[in-house]
Every structure is written in structure tokens, then in C-alpha cells.
N, C-alpha and C positions, 0 to 999 in steps of 0.2 A: 527050662524055659527062661527066656530073657524078659526081664521087666520092661515095661514101656518107658518108665522114667527110672532113673538110677536108684532113688531112695524109696520108691513105691513098692510095697510088698504085696499088693493086691491085684494090680492090673498088669497083665502079661501080653506078649505078642503071640498071635496065632499064626503058625507057619505051615502046618501039615496039610497036604492036599486032601487027605481023607476027612479031616475035620471040616474043611471048606465044603466038600461035597455033602457031608452030613447036615450042615447048617442050611445049605441051599435046598436040600430035599425036605427036611423036617421043620425048619425054622419059620418064624413069623417075620413079616417084612413091614417096615414103616418107611414111607418115602417123604421127601421134602425137596421138591424140584428135581435136581439132577442127582441128589444124594439118596441112597437107599440104605437103611440100617436093617440088617437081618439079625434075628436073635433066636437062640436056642437056650432056654432056661434049664438049670439043673437044681434039683432040690437036695439038701443035705450035704453039700460040698463045703469046703472050708471058706467060702466066700470069695473065691478066686474069680476074676473076670478076665477072659481071654478075648482080645480084640484083634481081628485080622483086617487087612486092607486090600481092596481089589478094584480093578478098573475093567469095565465092560469092553469087549472086543469091538473095535471100530476100524474100518479100512484107513481112516485118516490118522490113526494113532500108531506111531512106531514105538519101539521100546523106550526111547528117550522121553517121549511125552507121557507114556504110561508111568514110568518111574517118577517123573516130576509130579504127576498128580498124586501118586502114592505118598510121596514126601509131604505134599501139601495136606493130604488127609491126616497123616500122622501128626503134623504140626497143629492142625485144628483140634485133634483129640487131646494133645498135650496141653493146649490152652484151656480146655474144658475138663481137665483131669479131676478137679475138685467135684464137679457135677457128677462125673462117673462114679467116684468113690462114694458119694452120699446116696445116690439114687438107684444104682444098678445092683441087682442081686447077682448071685453066682451064676455064671453061664458063659456061653460063647457068643460073640457078636462079630459081625462083618460090616465094615463101612465100605459101601460100594459106590463108585462114581459111574453114572449111567448117562452122562452127557455126550454131546457130539463135538465139542470144541474144548480147547485148553482154557480153563477158567482162571480167574485171579485168586489170590490167597484170601482176600476178604470175602469173596463169594462162597468159596468152599467152607471157610470158617463159619459163616452164617448158616449155610445149609446143614452142616454137621450139628451145630447147636440146636437148630430147629428139629432135626430128626431125633436127637436125644430127648428133647422135650416132649415129642410125640410118644416116645417109648415109655417115659417115666410114669405117666398116669395109668397107662394100660398095664404096666408091670405091677403097680400097686393094687389094681383091682382083681388080679388073678390070684 
């Protein structure tokens, strides 16, 4: 597995299609505007966090726009990597963009952080 950040030994990138399908079918979802965070928690693992990035299918999105949005999502998660390390337990997570237009970097960053904050209290209560 490839780490999300070079020196980070806890957060990794999720790439397998079977893992995405499993999270979509069994996971919990938390939304914040155009950003949806899906989570599938694991107990007893080594504390590893796997994060995947996805963009919903839209007729107006070609592959260039989808990949740009994925890069913006990854950049937003990297900005908030400290929050992820402190508050997320071991599990698989998907950051999904479900909007209908190409957003700005600031809008995506704000949406990702607010989706993370919605997940953190719910995770602590379970």
C-alpha cells in the first residue's frame, strides 16, 4: 500500500475496486454539501486508515474534470492529515464528490473538513 503522505505510517491510499464496493454497500455515510464521506470501521487492526477518493458520474464530467476533482480531494485531505491521525480509528474511508460542477480548491477543502468533523463525534460514540 502507498502512504498518503511520504512520512506518514498510518494513512494509506485505497485503490482496489472490491474495497470501494464493500464500503459503498456496508459503510456509513456522512455528507457535507457536495462532499460525502463513507466509512467502514474495523476493530482490532493495527490502527491503519485507508482513504479512497471518488467522483460521482455526471454527464458533464469528462475524465480530465474527474481527475482534477480527485486531486483537489487528495490535497484537502493532506491539509487535514493531522485531524485524520488524531480522530480516526482504523478503517476504510471514501471521500466522494457528488456535485454537478467543477468546484474551487477552497470549497472542496472546507467541505472535506466539515465532513471529517461530522464523522469524528459519531465515531467516538460507537
